[in-house]
C-alpha positions as CSV (number, residue, x, y, z in Angstrom):
1,M,-118.7,114.1,-94.0
2,A,-120.9,115.4,-91.1
3,S,-119.0,117.2,-88.4
4,F,-119.3,116.4,-84.7
5,Q,-119.8,120.1,-84.1
6,E,-123.1,120.0,-86.1
7,F,-124.2,117.0,-84.0
8,A,-123.4,119.0,-80.9
9,E,-125.4,121.9,-82.1
10,V,-128.4,119.7,-82.8
11,C,-128.1,118.3,-79.2
12,Q,-127.9,121.9,-77.9
13,S,-131.1,122.9,-79.7
14,L,-132.9,119.8,-78.3
15,S,-132.0,121.0,-74.8
16,Q,-133.9,124.2,-75.5
17,T,-137.0,122.4,-77.0
18,G,-139.9,121.2,-74.8
19,S,-142.1,119.8,-77.6
20,R,-141.8,116.1,-78.2
21,L,-143.1,116.5,-81.7
22,Q,-140.6,119.3,-82.5
23,M,-137.7,117.2,-81.1
24,A,-138.7,114.3,-83.3
25,D,-138.8,116.6,-86.3
26,I,-135.4,118.2,-85.6
27,V,-133.7,114.8,-85.2
28,G,-135.6,113.1,-88.1
29,E,-134.5,115.9,-90.5
30,F,-130.9,115.7,-89.2
31,L,-130.6,112.0,-89.6
32,A,-132.1,112.2,-93.1
33,R,-129.3,114.6,-94.2
34,L,-126.6,112.2,-93.1
35,E,-125.0,109.2,-94.8
36,V,-126.4,105.9,-93.6
37,D,-123.4,105.1,-91.4
38,E,-123.3,108.6,-90.0
39,A,-127.0,108.5,-89.2
40,E,-126.5,105.1,-87.5
41,I,-123.8,106.5,-85.2
42,A,-125.7,109.8,-84.5
43,A,-128.8,107.9,-83.4
44,R,-126.8,106.0,-80.8
45,F,-124.8,109.1,-79.7
46,M,-128.0,111.2,-79.3
47,V,-129.4,108.8,-76.6
48,G,-126.1,108.5,-74.8
49,R,-124.6,105.3,-76.3
50,A,-121.0,105.5,-77.4
51,L,-121.0,101.9,-78.9
52,Q,-123.5,99.4,-80.1
53,Q,-126.0,97.9,-77.6
54,G,-124.2,95.3,-75.5
55,E,-120.7,96.7,-76.1
56,E,-120.7,99.8,-73.9
57,K,-118.9,98.3,-70.9
58,R,-115.7,97.8,-73.0
59,L,-115.0,101.6,-72.9
60,Q,-114.3,101.7,-69.1
61,I,-114.0,105.5,-69.1
62,S,-115.3,107.3,-66.0
63,G,-116.4,110.8,-65.5
64,R,-113.6,111.3,-63.0
65,A,-111.0,110.4,-65.7
66,I,-112.5,112.8,-68.1
67,W,-112.5,115.6,-65.5
68,K,-108.8,115.0,-64.7
69,I,-107.8,115.1,-68.4
70,V,-109.7,118.3,-69.1
71,A,-108.7,120.1,-65.9
72,A,-105.1,119.5,-66.7
73,M,-105.6,120.6,-70.3
74,A,-107.2,123.8,-69.2
75,G,-104.9,124.4,-66.2
76,V,-107.8,124.7,-63.7
77,E,-107.1,121.7,-61.4
78,D,-107.7,123.9,-58.3
79,Q,-111.0,125.5,-59.5
80,G,-112.9,122.2,-60.0
81,E,-115.5,122.6,-57.3
82,D,-116.3,126.2,-58.2
83,I,-116.7,125.3,-61.9
84,Y,-118.9,122.4,-61.2
85,N,-121.2,124.3,-58.9
86,S,-121.7,127.0,-61.5
87,A,-122.5,124.5,-64.3
88,E,-125.8,123.0,-65.2
89,D,-124.4,119.4,-65.2
90,F,-121.2,117.5,-65.6
91,G,-121.0,117.9,-69.4
92,D,-121.6,121.6,-69.1
93,A,-118.8,121.8,-66.6
94,I,-116.4,120.1,-69.0
95,G,-117.4,122.6,-71.7
96,M,-116.7,125.5,-69.3
97,M,-113.3,124.2,-68.6
98,L,-112.5,123.7,-72.3
99,R,-113.4,127.4,-72.9
100,M,-110.7,128.3,-70.4
101,R,-107.9,127.0,-72.7
102,S,-105.6,129.5,-74.3
103,S,-107.1,129.0,-77.7
104,E,-110.2,127.2,-79.1
105,P,-109.5,124.7,-81.9
106,E,-111.3,124.8,-85.1
107,P,-114.2,122.2,-85.4
108,T,-112.5,119.5,-87.4
109,L,-113.9,116.3,-85.8
110,T,-116.4,114.3,-87.8
111,I,-119.0,111.9,-86.4
112,R,-117.2,109.0,-88.0
113,E,-113.9,110.0,-86.4
114,V,-115.4,110.1,-83.0
115,A,-117.1,106.7,-83.4
116,A,-113.8,105.2,-84.7
117,K,-111.9,106.6,-81.6
118,F,-114.5,105.3,-79.2
119,A,-114.2,101.9,-80.8
120,E,-110.4,102.1,-80.7
121,V,-110.5,102.9,-77.0
122,A,-112.9,100.1,-76.3
123,D,-110.7,97.6,-78.1
124,I,-107.7,98.4,-75.9
125,E,-106.9,95.5,-73.5
126,G,-103.9,94.0,-71.7
127,R,-101.0,95.7,-70.1
128,A,-101.3,99.4,-69.3
129,S,-104.7,99.4,-71.0
130,R,-106.1,102.1,-68.7
131,A,-103.3,104.5,-69.5
132,R,-103.6,103.8,-73.2
133,K,-107.4,104.3,-73.1
134,L,-107.0,107.7,-71.4
135,A,-104.3,108.7,-73.9
136,G,-106.7,107.9,-76.7
137,L,-109.5,109.9,-75.0
138,Q,-107.2,112.9,-74.5
139,S,-106.2,113.0,-78.1
140,L,-109.9,113.3,-78.9
141,L,-110.6,116.0,-76.3
142,E,-107.6,118.1,-77.4
143,R,-109.1,118.5,-80.9
144,A,-112.6,119.2,-79.6
145,T,-114.2,122.6,-79.3
146,A,-115.9,123.5,-76.0
147,L,-119.3,122.5,-77.3
148,E,-118.0,119.3,-78.9
149,G,-116.2,118.4,-75.6
150,K,-119.4,119.0,-73.7
151,Y,-121.3,116.4,-75.8
152,L,-118.4,114.0,-76.1
153,T,-118.5,113.8,-72.4
154,K,-122.3,113.5,-72.2
155,V,-122.2,110.6,-74.7
156,L,-119.4,108.9,-72.7
157,I,-121.1,109.1,-69.4
158,R,-124.6,108.5,-70.8
159,E,-126.0,111.7,-69.4
160,M,-127.4,113.6,-72.3
161,R,-130.1,115.6,-70.4
162,H,-131.7,117.0,-73.6
163,G,-134.9,115.0,-73.4
164,M,-134.2,112.6,-76.3
165,S,-135.5,109.3,-75.0
166,D,-135.5,106.0,-77.0
167,G,-139.2,106.5,-77.6
168,I,-138.7,110.0,-79.2
169,M,-135.8,108.7,-81.2
170,L,-138.0,106.0,-82.7
171,E,-140.4,108.7,-83.7
172,A,-137.5,110.6,-85.3
173,I,-136.4,107.5,-87.2
174,A,-139.9,107.1,-88.5
175,K,-139.8,110.6,-89.8
176,M,-136.4,110.1,-91.3
177,A,-137.5,106.9,-93.1
178,R,-141.1,108.1,-93.8
179,K,-142.5,104.9,-92.2
180,P,-145.2,104.4,-89.6
181,V,-143.9,104.6,-86.1
182,A,-145.4,101.2,-85.4
183,V,-143.1,99.7,-88.0
184,V,-140.0,101.3,-86.5
185,R,-141.0,100.3,-83.0
186,R,-141.3,96.7,-84.2
187,A,-137.9,96.9,-85.7
188,H,-136.4,98.2,-82.5
189,M,-138.1,95.5,-80.5
190,L,-136.2,92.9,-82.7
191,E,-133.0,94.8,-83.1
192,G,-132.5,96.3,-79.7
193,D,-129.9,98.8,-81.1
194,L,-131.1,102.1,-82.4
195,G,-128.2,102.5,-84.8
196,R,-129.0,99.2,-86.5
197,V,-132.7,100.2,-86.7
198,V,-131.6,103.3,-88.6
199,R,-129.5,101.3,-91.0
200,D,-132.4,98.8,-91.6
201,M,-135.0,101.5,-92.1
202,R,-132.8,103.3,-94.6
203,A,-132.0,100.0,-96.4
204,E,-135.7,99.2,-96.7
205,S,-136.9,102.7,-97.4
206,G,-137.5,101.8,-101.0
207,A,-140.2,99.3,-100.2
208,S,-143.6,100.5,-99.1
209,S,-144.6,99.3,-95.7
210,N,-148.2,99.1,-96.9
211,D,-147.4,96.9,-99.9
212,A,-148.7,93.4,-99.1
213,D,-146.6,91.9,-101.9
214,A,-143.4,93.4,-100.6
215,P,-140.9,90.8,-99.2
216,A,-140.7,90.5,-95.5
217,P,-138.0,92.9,-94.1
218,A,-134.7,91.3,-93.3
219,I,-135.2,92.3,-89.7
220,E,-138.3,90.1,-89.4
221,R,-136.3,87.0,-90.2
222,A,-134.6,85.2,-87.3
223,R,-130.9,85.8,-87.5
224,A,-128.9,83.7,-85.1
225,M,-126.0,85.3,-83.4
226,K,-127.7,88.7,-83.1
227,P,-129.3,88.9,-79.6
228,L,-132.7,90.3,-78.9
229,K,-133.6,92.1,-75.7
230,P,-135.3,89.7,-73.3
231,M,-138.9,89.8,-72.4
232,L,-139.5,91.0,-68.9
233,A,-142.2,90.3,-66.3
234,Q,-144.4,92.7,-64.3
235,P,-144.2,92.4,-60.5
236,A,-147.1,90.9,-58.6
237,T,-147.8,90.2,-54.9
238,E,-149.6,86.8,-54.8
239,I,-150.9,84.0,-56.9
240,A,-154.4,85.5,-56.7
241,D,-153.1,88.4,-58.8
242,A,-152.3,86.0,-61.6
243,F,-155.8,84.7,-61.7
244,S,-157.3,88.2,-61.6
245,I,-154.9,89.6,-64.3
246,L,-154.2,86.6,-66.6
247,G,-157.5,84.7,-66.2
248,S,-157.6,81.0,-65.8
249,E,-155.3,79.9,-68.6
250,F,-151.7,80.5,-67.5
251,A,-148.7,78.5,-66.4
252,L,-146.5,78.9,-63.3
253,E,-142.8,78.5,-63.6
254,H,-140.1,78.3,-60.9
255,K,-138.3,81.7,-60.6
256,L,-134.5,81.0,-60.3
257,D,-132.0,83.2,-58.6
258,G,-129.6,83.1,-61.5
259,A,-128.5,85.0,-64.5
260,R,-130.6,85.3,-67.7
261,V,-129.0,84.0,-70.8
262,Q,-130.0,84.0,-74.5
263,I,-128.4,81.1,-76.4
264,H,-128.0,81.2,-80.1
265,H,-127.0,77.9,-81.9
266,A,-126.6,77.6,-85.6
267,A,-124.6,75.3,-87.9
268,G,-123.0,73.7,-84.8
269,V,-121.8,77.0,-83.4
270,T,-123.1,78.4,-80.1
271,R,-122.9,81.9,-78.7
272,I,-124.4,83.0,-75.4
273,F,-125.5,86.5,-74.5
274,S,-126.4,88.1,-71.1
275,R,-129.5,90.0,-70.2
276,R,-127.7,93.2,-71.2
277,L,-126.7,91.6,-74.6
278,N,-123.0,91.2,-73.8
279,E,-121.5,88.1,-75.1
280,I,-120.5,85.7,-72.3
281,T,-119.8,82.5,-74.3
282,P,-116.2,82.0,-73.1
283,S,-117.4,82.0,-69.5
284,L,-119.8,79.1,-70.0
285,P,-118.1,76.3,-71.9
286,E,-120.3,73.6,-70.3
287,V,-123.4,75.3,-71.9
288,V,-121.6,75.3,-75.2
289,E,-120.9,71.6,-74.9
290,Q,-124.5,71.0,-73.9
291,M,-125.8,72.8,-77.0
292,S,-123.6,70.6,-79.3
293,A,-126.4,67.9,-79.0
294,L,-128.5,70.2,-81.2
295,G,-126.2,69.5,-84.1
296,D,-126.9,71.8,-87.1
297,R,-130.3,73.0,-85.9
298,N,-130.8,76.7,-85.7
299,V,-132.4,77.8,-82.4
300,I,-132.6,80.8,-80.1
301,L,-133.3,79.8,-76.5
302,D,-134.2,81.9,-73.5
303,G,-133.1,80.6,-70.1
304,E,-131.2,81.1,-66.9
305,V,-128.0,79.7,-65.4
306,I,-127.3,79.1,-61.8
307,A,-124.1,78.2,-60.0
308,I,-123.8,75.1,-57.9
309,D,-121.2,73.7,-55.5
310,A,-119.7,70.2,-55.4
311,E,-122.7,68.9,-53.4
312,G,-125.2,70.3,-55.9
313,N,-126.3,73.2,-53.7
314,T,-127.2,76.5,-55.4
315,L,-124.7,79.2,-54.8
316,A,-125.5,82.9,-54.2
317,F,-126.1,85.1,-57.2
318,Q,-123.0,87.1,-56.4
319,E,-120.8,84.0,-56.7
320,L,-122.4,83.3,-60.1
321,M,-121.6,86.8,-61.4
322,R,-117.9,86.3,-60.6
323,R,-117.9,83.2,-62.7
324,L,-119.7,85.0,-65.6
325,G,-117.0,87.7,-65.5
326,R,-114.2,85.3,-66.0
327,R,-112.3,85.1,-69.3
328,R,-109.2,83.4,-68.0
329,E,-108.6,80.1,-66.1
330,I,-112.1,79.0,-67.1
331,E,-111.3,75.3,-66.5
332,R,-110.2,76.1,-63.0
333,A,-113.3,78.2,-62.3
334,R,-115.4,75.4,-63.8
335,A,-113.9,72.9,-61.4
336,E,-114.6,75.2,-58.4
337,M,-118.1,76.2,-59.5
338,A,-120.4,74.2,-61.8
339,I,-123.1,75.8,-63.9
340,R,-126.6,74.4,-64.5
341,L,-128.8,75.7,-67.4
342,Y,-132.5,75.8,-67.3
343,V,-134.5,77.0,-70.4
344,F,-138.0,78.4,-70.4
345,D,-138.7,79.9,-73.9
346,L,-138.0,79.3,-77.5
347,I,-137.5,82.6,-79.5
348,A,-136.7,81.1,-82.9
349,L,-136.4,77.7,-84.6
350,D,-134.8,76.9,-87.9
351,G,-134.8,80.5,-89.1
352,E,-138.3,81.3,-88.0
353,L,-139.0,83.9,-85.3
354,L,-141.6,82.5,-82.9
355,I,-142.2,85.7,-80.9
356,D,-145.7,86.2,-82.3
357,K,-146.7,82.6,-81.5
358,P,-148.7,82.1,-78.2
359,Y,-146.7,80.9,-75.2
360,R,-148.6,77.5,-75.3
361,E,-147.2,76.8,-78.8
362,R,-143.7,78.0,-78.0
363,I,-143.5,75.8,-74.9
364,A,-144.8,72.8,-76.8
365,T,-142.1,73.2,-79.4
366,L,-139.5,74.0,-76.8
367,T,-140.3,70.7,-75.0
368,E,-139.6,68.7,-78.1
369,V,-136.3,70.5,-78.8
370,A,-135.2,70.3,-75.2
371,Q,-136.0,66.6,-74.9
372,S,-134.1,65.8,-78.1
373,A,-130.9,67.4,-76.7
374,T,-131.4,66.5,-73.0
375,I,-131.7,70.2,-72.0
376,E,-133.3,70.9,-68.7
377,M,-136.5,73.0,-68.6
378,V,-137.7,75.0,-65.6
379,G,-140.4,73.4,-63.4
380,R,-143.8,74.3,-64.7
381,N,-147.4,73.8,-63.6
382,L,-150.8,74.6,-65.1
383,P,-152.9,75.5,-62.0
384,Q,-156.6,74.5,-62.3
385,S,-157.6,76.6,-59.3
386,L,-156.2,79.1,-56.8
387,P,-155.4,76.4,-54.2
388,D,-153.4,74.5,-57.0
389,G,-151.4,77.6,-57.8
390,E,-150.7,78.4,-54.1
391,E,-149.6,74.9,-53.5
392,F,-147.1,75.0,-56.4
393,Y,-145.9,78.4,-55.1
394,R,-145.4,77.1,-51.6
395,H,-143.5,74.0,-52.8
396,A,-141.3,76.4,-55.0
397,I,-140.4,78.5,-51.9
398,E,-139.7,75.4,-49.8
399,A,-137.4,74.1,-52.6
400,G,-135.4,77.3,-52.4
401,F,-136.6,79.1,-55.5
402,E,-137.1,82.9,-55.4
403,G,-140.8,82.5,-56.3
404,V,-142.7,81.8,-59.5
405,V,-143.4,83.5,-62.8
406,A,-147.0,83.4,-64.1
407,K,-147.3,83.3,-67.9
408,S,-150.5,83.6,-69.9
409,L,-150.8,80.7,-72.3
410,A,-151.8,83.3,-75.0
411,S,-148.9,85.7,-74.4
412,K,-146.6,86.6,-77.2
413,Y,-142.9,87.1,-76.6
414,T,-142.2,90.9,-76.6
415,P,-138.5,91.6,-76.6
416,G,-137.4,94.4,-74.3
417,A,-141.0,94.9,-72.9
418,R,-142.4,94.3,-69.5
419,G,-145.5,92.6,-70.9
420,R,-148.7,92.1,-68.9
421,G,-148.7,88.5,-70.0
422,W,-145.9,87.7,-67.5
423,L,-146.0,88.3,-63.8
424,K,-143.2,87.6,-61.3
425,I,-144.3,86.7,-57.8
426,K,-141.4,86.6,-55.3
427,N,-141.3,85.3,-51.8
428,A,-139.4,88.2,-50.3
429,R,-140.3,91.9,-50.9
430,T,-137.5,93.2,-53.0
431,L,-136.9,96.0,-55.5
432,D,-134.2,96.6,-57.9
433,L,-133.0,100.2,-57.2
434,V,-130.2,102.5,-58.3
435,I,-127.5,104.0,-56.0
436,V,-127.5,107.7,-56.7
437,A,-125.3,108.9,-53.8
438,A,-123.4,107.5,-50.8
439,D,-122.2,108.9,-47.5
440,W,-118.7,108.4,-46.2
441,G,-118.7,106.0,-43.2
442,Y,-117.2,106.4,-39.8
443,G,-116.0,104.1,-37.1
444,R,-115.3,100.6,-38.6
445,R,-116.5,101.8,-42.0
446,K,-114.3,104.9,-42.1
447,G,-112.8,105.3,-45.5
448,W,-115.6,103.6,-47.3
449,L,-118.8,104.8,-48.9
450,S,-121.2,102.8,-46.8
451,N,-124.6,104.5,-46.5
452,Y,-126.3,104.3,-49.9
453,H,-128.9,106.6,-51.3
454,L,-131.4,104.3,-53.1
455,A,-133.6,105.6,-56.0
456,A,-136.3,104.3,-58.3
457,R,-137.0,105.3,-61.8
458,D,-139.4,108.2,-62.2
459,E,-141.2,107.5,-65.4
460,T,-143.3,110.7,-65.1
461,R,-140.6,113.3,-64.6
462,G,-137.6,111.3,-65.9
463,G,-134.5,110.4,-64.0
464,F,-134.5,108.8,-60.5
465,A,-136.2,109.6,-57.2
466,E,-134.8,108.6,-53.9
467,V,-136.8,106.2,-51.7
468,G,-134.4,105.5,-48.9
469,K,-130.9,104.8,-47.6
470,T,-129.2,101.7,-46.2
471,F,-125.8,100.7,-45.0
472,K,-126.9,97.1,-44.4
473,G,-126.3,93.9,-46.3
474,L,-122.7,94.1,-47.6
475,T,-119.5,92.5,-46.4
476,D,-116.4,94.5,-45.7
477,A,-114.9,93.3,-49.0
478,Q,-118.0,94.5,-50.8
479,F,-117.9,97.8,-49.0
480,E,-114.4,98.3,-50.2
481,A,-115.2,97.2,-53.8
482,I,-118.3,99.3,-54.2
483,T,-116.5,102.3,-52.8
484,A,-113.9,102.2,-55.6
485,R,-116.7,101.6,-58.1
486,L,-118.8,104.6,-56.9
487,L,-115.8,106.9,-56.8
488,A,-115.2,106.1,-60.5
489,L,-118.8,107.4,-61.1
490,K,-118.5,110.5,-58.9
491,I,-120.2,113.6,-59.9
492,E,-119.8,115.6,-56.7
493,D,-118.2,115.2,-53.3
494,A,-119.6,117.6,-50.7
495,H,-120.5,117.6,-47.0
496,G,-119.7,113.9,-46.6
497,T,-121.9,112.7,-49.5
498,V,-120.6,111.6,-52.9
499,T,-123.2,112.0,-55.7
500,V,-122.7,109.5,-58.5
501,R,-124.0,108.7,-61.9
502,P,-126.9,106.4,-61.6
503,E,-125.4,103.1,-62.9
504,V,-125.1,100.7,-60.0
505,V,-128.2,98.6,-59.5
506,V,-128.8,96.7,-56.3
507,E,-131.6,94.4,-55.2
508,V,-133.0,95.7,-52.0
509,A,-135.1,93.8,-49.5
510,F,-137.4,95.7,-47.1
511,S,-140.2,95.2,-44.6
512,D,-142.7,97.7,-46.0
513,I,-143.3,101.0,-47.6
514,Q,-144.3,104.2,-45.8
515,R,-145.4,107.6,-46.9
516,S,-142.6,110.1,-46.3
517,P,-142.3,113.8,-46.7
518,Q,-138.5,113.4,-46.6
519,Y,-138.3,112.4,-50.2
520,P,-139.7,113.9,-53.4
521,S,-141.2,110.5,-54.3
522,G,-143.4,110.8,-51.2
523,M,-142.4,107.2,-50.1
524,A,-139.7,105.5,-48.2
525,L,-138.6,101.9,-47.6
526,R,-138.5,100.7,-44.0
527,F,-135.6,98.4,-42.8
528,A,-134.0,98.3,-46.2
529,R,-130.9,96.1,-46.8
530,I,-129.0,95.3,-49.9
531,V,-129.4,91.6,-51.0
532,T,-127.1,91.7,-54.0
533,I,-125.5,93.9,-56.6
534,R,-127.3,93.3,-59.9
535,E,-124.4,93.3,-62.3
536,D,-126.8,92.0,-65.0
537,K,-129.1,94.9,-64.9
538,S,-128.8,98.5,-66.2
539,A,-130.3,101.5,-64.5
540,A,-133.0,101.6,-67.2
541,E,-134.2,98.3,-65.9
542,A,-134.6,99.4,-62.2
543,D,-138.1,99.4,-60.6
544,T,-140.2,102.5,-60.9
545,I,-141.9,104.9,-58.5
546,A,-145.2,103.6,-59.9
547,T,-144.3,100.0,-58.8
548,L,-143.6,101.3,-55.3
549,A,-146.9,103.2,-55.2
550,R,-148.8,100.0,-56.3
551,D,-147.0,97.9,-53.6
552,Y,-147.8,100.6,-51.0
553,E,-151.5,100.4,-51.8
554,R,-151.5,96.6,-51.6
555,Q,-150.0,96.7,-48.0
556,A,-152.5,95.3,-45.5
557,V,-151.1,97.5,-42.8
558,K,-149.5,100.8,-43.8
559,P,-147.1,102.1,-41.1
560,L,-147.1,105.7,-40.0
561,A,-144.5,107.9,-41.5
562,E,-141.3,108.3,-39.5
563,K,-137.9,109.6,-40.0
564,P,-135.9,107.0,-42.1
565,A,-133.0,105.4,-40.2
566,S,-129.6,106.5,-41.3
567,E,-126.1,105.7,-40.1
């Protein structure tokens, strides 16, 4: 059995390697040495995933909790700030504290044991669940060497910092399985979870990927009840962009301010998954009832749900997310807040994946399926000219929709990708950004973290780059709730600012973008305010610096740089 110490040593070697090719070689060779189940676990761990894709939130272990456990174990509760300031990162600080124990345990942990303990902790629910989760974590850390503790922590807080991205991991898996990278990327597109990709590639390693007579890999067949990552849309500014980018053959669809859902129905059973691949079936019994009209048909639908009040008015996204998080008193919640489903794509039908079919064919088939079961589709239009498209867009905004999504009639469905075949055109200028720090408030907001440091993804350098701050947009109740949430993600608290792990995504409205020497990104948002907290999005789905740069260049009037407003 492979030891977790060996896994930690491989991670440490990656942190000292700058070559992408060398990193893929190191990890590919390591995975090839392991048993299949160990390789499956190691691939997830190495990119900072403690559990399978879509199950991570069940752990509910914060960096703050880890710090308290280890500080108490090492007897260094009063030296925390000094230790952290001398460490390279949070995981390194945990390793430093573990080295201060009276004795170092022998490395006895295995990769399988660690995975089993993570799963055990994730499964703990009910009374005193937090205390029992922390006790389980402590039992693991007590057996860990300093190096093991460092990387146990990094996996748990999803902050590996050794350069191993999903893309490099796919190259490593290709080396492990001796398959073309394109084959592995395709598998990942369909599976979503790197561990399952490892398992599938190892299971199929006996068949040549170049053998035309070889049976289609199991991964290529539609398997209901296993969610795929949703296809995403590129941002665009106006309808004219759709004509210039997509050509003349595209459709416009209403863009809803709801929650993305992927619905799997087979043999009379329905399961519903969120944008982040978490199962939310218990929260949406009315959708399950609606799908019963499909009978024994096997379908995978892509759509969106919105919340409506008794008068049929659409409720705010935040209200909807509270409904989706409910697992108790569902009937009461259902009476207070109704759910309406709209579908807009068909991913699979009767066991056949349709992702390589053009959009025009998928929609034609979806129309037949939806009509047979009285399932509502989003509003669509095939604009024949720019004025046609602009008129549909204007009517969509007047009707209260967020905007429209333009979809090329020839576009394939690319799971997990922000394909150029789909463009989202919103009425308001908004971005999905990540909170990376927050300042303690004063006056009425004293005791709350209320001035939020907003950051976009930096695809070039990695990580996140700040683009502004805001204390506007939230209610007092939201200030209080997000304070507790951010403190659970705290990395550092110094000089009135709390630095946090980049996990909370917020939709931010703004007036325009200005050049700014204040931020490394070189750009700042003017008059930013938080519209909503995007519970359905991960930090990896936040908008990028490149998106900001494109939006800046499109601005008709670029304001002069000025000092960003703060509290």
